[in-house]
C-alpha positions as CSV (number, residue, x, y, z in Angstrom):
1,M,16.5,-118.4,13.5
2,S,14.9,-121.8,13.9
3,E,14.8,-124.4,11.3
4,D,11.1,-123.8,10.7
5,D,11.7,-120.1,10.3
6,L,14.5,-120.7,7.9
7,A,12.4,-123.1,5.8
8,A,9.5,-120.6,5.8
9,A,11.8,-117.8,4.7
10,A,13.3,-119.9,1.9
11,L,9.8,-121.0,0.7
12,L,8.7,-117.3,0.6
13,E,11.8,-116.4,-1.4
14,F,11.1,-119.2,-3.8
15,L,7.4,-118.2,-4.2
16,N,8.4,-114.5,-4.8
17,A,10.9,-115.6,-7.5
18,A,8.2,-117.9,-9.1
19,E,5.7,-115.1,-9.1
20,A,8.2,-112.7,-10.7
21,G,9.0,-115.3,-13.3
22,I,5.3,-116.0,-14.1
23,A,4.6,-112.3,-14.5
24,A,7.6,-111.9,-16.8
25,A,6.6,-114.9,-18.9
26,K,3.0,-113.6,-19.2
27,R,4.3,-110.2,-20.3
28,L,6.6,-111.8,-23.0
29,I,3.7,-114.0,-24.3
30,R,1.4,-111.0,-24.4
31,E,4.0,-108.9,-26.3
32,G,4.8,-111.8,-28.7
33,K,1.1,-112.3,-29.5
34,G,0.4,-108.5,-29.7
35,I,-2.1,-108.8,-26.8
36,S,-2.5,-105.7,-24.6
37,E,-2.5,-106.2,-20.8
38,E,-5.9,-104.7,-20.6
39,S,-7.5,-107.3,-22.9
40,S,-6.4,-110.0,-20.5
41,W,-8.2,-108.5,-17.5
42,S,-11.4,-110.1,-16.3
43,W,-13.1,-106.7,-15.7
44,D,-13.3,-103.5,-17.7
45,P,-12.9,-100.2,-15.7
46,T,-14.7,-98.2,-18.4
47,K,-17.9,-100.2,-17.6
48,I,-17.8,-99.1,-13.9
49,K,-19.4,-95.8,-12.8
50,W,-16.7,-93.6,-11.2
51,E,-17.2,-90.3,-9.3
52,Q,-14.6,-87.7,-8.4
53,A,-13.7,-87.4,-4.8
54,E,-11.2,-85.5,-2.6
55,G,-9.2,-87.2,0.1
56,N,-6.3,-86.3,2.4
57,R,-3.9,-87.4,-0.4
58,G,-5.6,-85.4,-3.2
59,T,-8.2,-86.1,-5.8
60,Y,-9.2,-89.6,-6.8
61,E,-12.2,-91.5,-8.2
62,R,-14.4,-93.9,-6.2
63,S,-17.2,-96.3,-7.0
64,E,-19.9,-98.3,-5.3
65,D,-21.4,-99.6,-8.6
66,V,-22.8,-102.8,-7.1
67,N,-25.1,-103.3,-10.1
68,S,-22.1,-103.7,-12.5
69,L,-20.7,-107.2,-13.1
70,D,-17.3,-105.6,-13.8
71,F,-17.4,-103.9,-10.4
72,K,-18.1,-107.2,-8.7
73,V,-15.3,-108.9,-10.5
74,L,-13.0,-106.0,-9.6
75,L,-13.9,-106.4,-5.9
76,K,-12.9,-110.1,-6.2
77,D,-9.7,-109.3,-7.9
78,L,-8.9,-106.7,-5.2
79,A,-9.7,-109.3,-2.5
80,A,-7.2,-111.7,-4.2
81,H,-4.6,-109.0,-4.0
82,Q,-5.1,-107.9,-0.4
83,G,-7.2,-105.0,-1.3
84,R,-4.7,-103.1,-3.5
85,L,-3.5,-103.5,-7.1
86,F,-2.1,-101.7,-10.1
87,R,-3.8,-102.1,-13.5
88,G,-2.8,-100.0,-16.5
89,T,-2.2,-96.5,-15.4
90,Y,-4.3,-96.7,-12.2
91,F,-3.8,-97.9,-8.6
92,Y,-7.0,-99.5,-7.2
93,W,-7.8,-100.1,-3.6
94,T,-10.7,-101.3,-1.4
95,F,-12.0,-99.1,1.4
96,Q,-12.5,-100.5,4.9
97,N,-16.2,-101.1,4.3
98,G,-15.3,-103.6,1.6
99,T,-17.9,-102.3,-0.9
100,T,-16.2,-99.1,-2.0
101,V,-13.3,-99.0,-4.5
102,G,-11.0,-96.1,-5.1
103,R,-8.7,-95.5,-8.0
104,K,-6.0,-93.0,-8.7
105,K,-3.6,-92.4,-11.6
106,R,-0.2,-94.0,-11.1
107,K,2.5,-91.5,-10.2
108,Q,5.1,-91.2,-13.0
109,A,8.7,-92.0,-11.9
């Protein structure tokens, strides 16, 4: 492994640790202040029109609610998370066309 590769790997490890620490700190602050995770989101999934759909992995909900400000903010949030994210009890993703969002309930462990 070259010196540059080693430095890049070390930086990525550091950033992953920092990200985990920030997430844990945010959770502790929210819990301490009695703030739910949902209230800190910049978009509200209940204000987005969802329709039932069936895919090769089962049923899910999808939306192309371009007239909803919350949908537009959700698209930006997804873009910032490489097109996939978990919020609350749902997993959200962006379809290849970039204007359709799917969501499915999280699987319980």
